[in-house]
N, C-alpha and C positions, 0 to 999 in steps of 0.2 A: 509544310509545318505551319501551324497557326501561330502568329505572333501578336501579342497583345500589349497595349499600353495600360499599366495598372490604373492610371489616372482616368482612363476612359471607361472603366468598369464600375458597376455598382459594387459597393463594399461587400454585400452578401455574396455576389458571384465571385469576386476576387478571393474572399474568405474560403469559398468552396474549392477553388483551384489550389490555393496554398495548402489546405489541409489534406487534399487528396494526393498532391504531388510530394509533399514532405511527410513521408510516412514509411513505416510505423513510428509513432512517437511514444516515449515512455509516459506514464501517468503519475502525476503527483496527487495523491489522495490527501488533501490538506485539511487538517483539523485545527480549528481556531476557537476562541471564545470572544464574546463581546465584553464591553466594560462592566456589564452586570453579571458576568460569569456564565452566560448562556452559550452552550456548545453549538458549533456549526461544523458541517462536514461536506466537502465538495471536491470533485475531481477536476484536474487541469492537465491538458496535454501539451501546453507550451511549457516544457520542463526539461531540465537536464542538470548534470553535475558539471561544475566548471573549475574546481580546484580541490586539491587534496591537502595542501598546507598553506593557508587554513582550509578546512573542509567546507566548500561553498557549493550550494545548490541555488538555482534560480528557477522560479516559475512565474507565469504571467496571467493573472486574471484580466481578460480584456473587457473594455466597456461594451455593453450590449449594443449590437448594431441597430436593433429595432427602435430603441428609445433613448440610447446614450446614457443609461443608468449604470451604476457600478454594483458589483456583487458584494454580498455580505463578507466573504473572505477578505477582500481588499479592505473594506471598512474596518474589519476586526484587527488585521495585522498593522494597519496604520495607528490604531488606538492602543494596542497592547504590545506590539513588537515581538510577538512569539507565534510559533506555528509548529505543528508536527506534520511531517511529510511521511505518509505511509505508502508502501509499494502495493501494487494490486496483482494478485495471482488469479488463475482461472477460477478457483473455487469461490471467489467472492465477486466476480465481475458483474453479475446481474444486480447485486446489492449496491455495488459502486455506481452502476448506471442509474439506479433508482434515486440515489442520493443527489444526483445532478438536477432533480426536479426542483423547480423554483418555488419552494414552499415559502410562506410568509416569514418575515423577520420573527425570530424567537422560537420557531419550530425546530425541534431537535432532529436532525437527519440521522443520528444514530438510532433513535427510536423508530423512525420511518423505515429505515433500511434493515432493521433487525441486527445491526452490528453492535459489538460490545465496547463500551467505554472502559479504557484502562488508564489508570492514573499515571501520569508521567513523573519522572524523578526530579527534573529540573524546571521545566516550563509548566505553565498552567493548563494549556490545551490538553485534552485527552488523546491517548493513542488508540488506534483501532486494534483490538486484541487479535482479530483474525488475520491481520496483515503479517506476512512472514518477516518483514523488515520494517522498522519504524525509526525515524530520525527526529529527535527533539532538536528544535532550531530556535536561535535568536535571530531576529530580523535586523540586518545591518543597514539596509537602505531600501527605499522604494523609488524607482525611477519611472516617471510617467512619460510615455512615448507619444502622447497626443491628447487632445481633448474631445475628439469626435468619436462617434460610435465605431467600435472595432479597434480602437487604440489599446495597445497593451500597457501593462503596468508591471515592470520587472521587480519582483520581490527577491532581494538578495539575502539568502539565509545562510547563517553559519551553524553547522551541526555541532551541538554541545554534548550530545549523547546519542548513541545508536543501539538498537536492540535487534538481535537476529535470532529467529527460531532455530533451536538446535537441530530440528529435523531437516533443515536445508543445508546444514554444514557437513562436509566430509570428515574423514578421520584426521585430516590435517588442519581442521578449522577453517577451511576455504568453502565459500558458497558454491554449492552444486547447482548449476543453471537448470538442469533437468528437473531437479526436485523443487526449485524455486517456482518454475512454471509461470513466469510472468506473462501478462497480456499488455498490448500496446494499442494505441488509437490510430485509426486511419480516417479516410474521408467518409462523409455520410453516416450510415449506421454501421460501418465496418470497424472491426477490431481484428487483431491478429494475436494468436497464441504462439508463444515462442517455439514450441515444439510440434505444432499442428498446422499452422497457417491461418488464413482469414476465416472469419465467421461474422454473422450479423446479430445485433441486438436492437430491437425496436426502440426508438427514442422514447424517453419518459413522456407521459401524457401532459399536454399543456393544461389540461383541466385538473391536474394533480392526482397522482395515484393515491389509493387509500392508505398505503403504508402498512408495515408489519404490525405496528402498534394497534391497528384496528382489527386484527385477526381474532377469531375465537381462540381460546387458550390452548385447545388440543392441537390446533394448527401451528400456532406461534411456537409451542414447545415440543413440536414433533421430533421423534427420534429417527424418523425415516426421511423427511424432507430435508434437502440440503440448503445451504445459504443461497445458492443460485435459484433453487426452486422457490424459496421465500421471496426473492427479488422479483421473479416473474409474476408470482401471485399478487404481489403488492402493487404492481403497475396496472391497476384497473381503476375505473372511476367509481364503481359501486359494486357491491356483492350481488349475485344473481337473486332474483325474487324467489319467494317460497313456491310460487306457482310453477316457475320455470324449472326449479329443482325437482319438484314432484313429477312433472311431466318427463323430465330427463331420466329420472330413476325408474319410472314405469317402462320407458323404452329400453333402458339398460337392462332391466330385469329379464328380458328375453334372451340376453347373452350371458348375464351373470345372475343366475337365479337366486343366489344367496346374498345379493348386495344389501338388502335391507337388514340382514342379520350380521353383516360384516363388522368387525372391530374397527376402531380408529386406525390401527396399524395397517390392516388390510386395505382400508379405503385410501390411506396415504400412499401405499405402494401402487395402487391402481391409478391414483391421481398423478403420481410421478411418471407413469407410462404416458398419460395424455400430455404432460408437460414436455416430455422428450420430443413430441411432435409440434410443440408450440401451441397446443390447444389449452389455453389458460381457462377459458370459460367452462369447458367440460370438466377440467380438473377441479374447479371451485364447486361445481354442482355435485361432484362425488364427495368432496370434503364436507359439504353442508347437508348431505343426505342423512 
């Protein structure tokens, strides 16, 4: 057995060991606003529920290891003392992952991820309409665990209202775990789906994905593409060039002779097929043809 002294390891390596060994971890999809009312949305897997009376949840946005800066979520809760914690099911996992992109201050991750802002009843931050359960919370305390990169900040939240999608409740008003279909975080690029097991999602681009708000309208408002499809399509640095689209369509015409006459719906269905294999570039070329 390998035995290690945490103090002898670089923080990044220790971080990797901790996240890979303590897994799977539930995800707090935290919605906040800044003092000017700008929305922010970001996921955190240092999270759990700690009390029922009072109803207390704790999540921890850590200081960034690379430069010891703090995240917008932490800055917002310190300023406003409010947050909405949304749970993440499989249907929205790619959009959730995209929202973890470190967009500049003031950028709305709801717009970038294609998720819907839903007004809360008590607190000011918006709920994620697609989340099957949403907790409106007041922040009771923020406990700083250190001042160096990698140090956590325990945000102690008291639930003041919860919202549960009727579709995940059984006839007795109890949450059906199979219908809830939650996902959890593991090490590296791994997630786990409660009823299926582990799967991978590529980490968001450090160069910033274009976001759903940059899509052509027929793609953004597609009746075929799912939320996960939109999340995958949004995690690219730039759309394919006109020349590359034209070349791809010419080659594709040998297999799909009617591709140039296909409707948006038909192209969206074909693009979904490519996305099922993780081929985002080809999917985009079909959508833009």
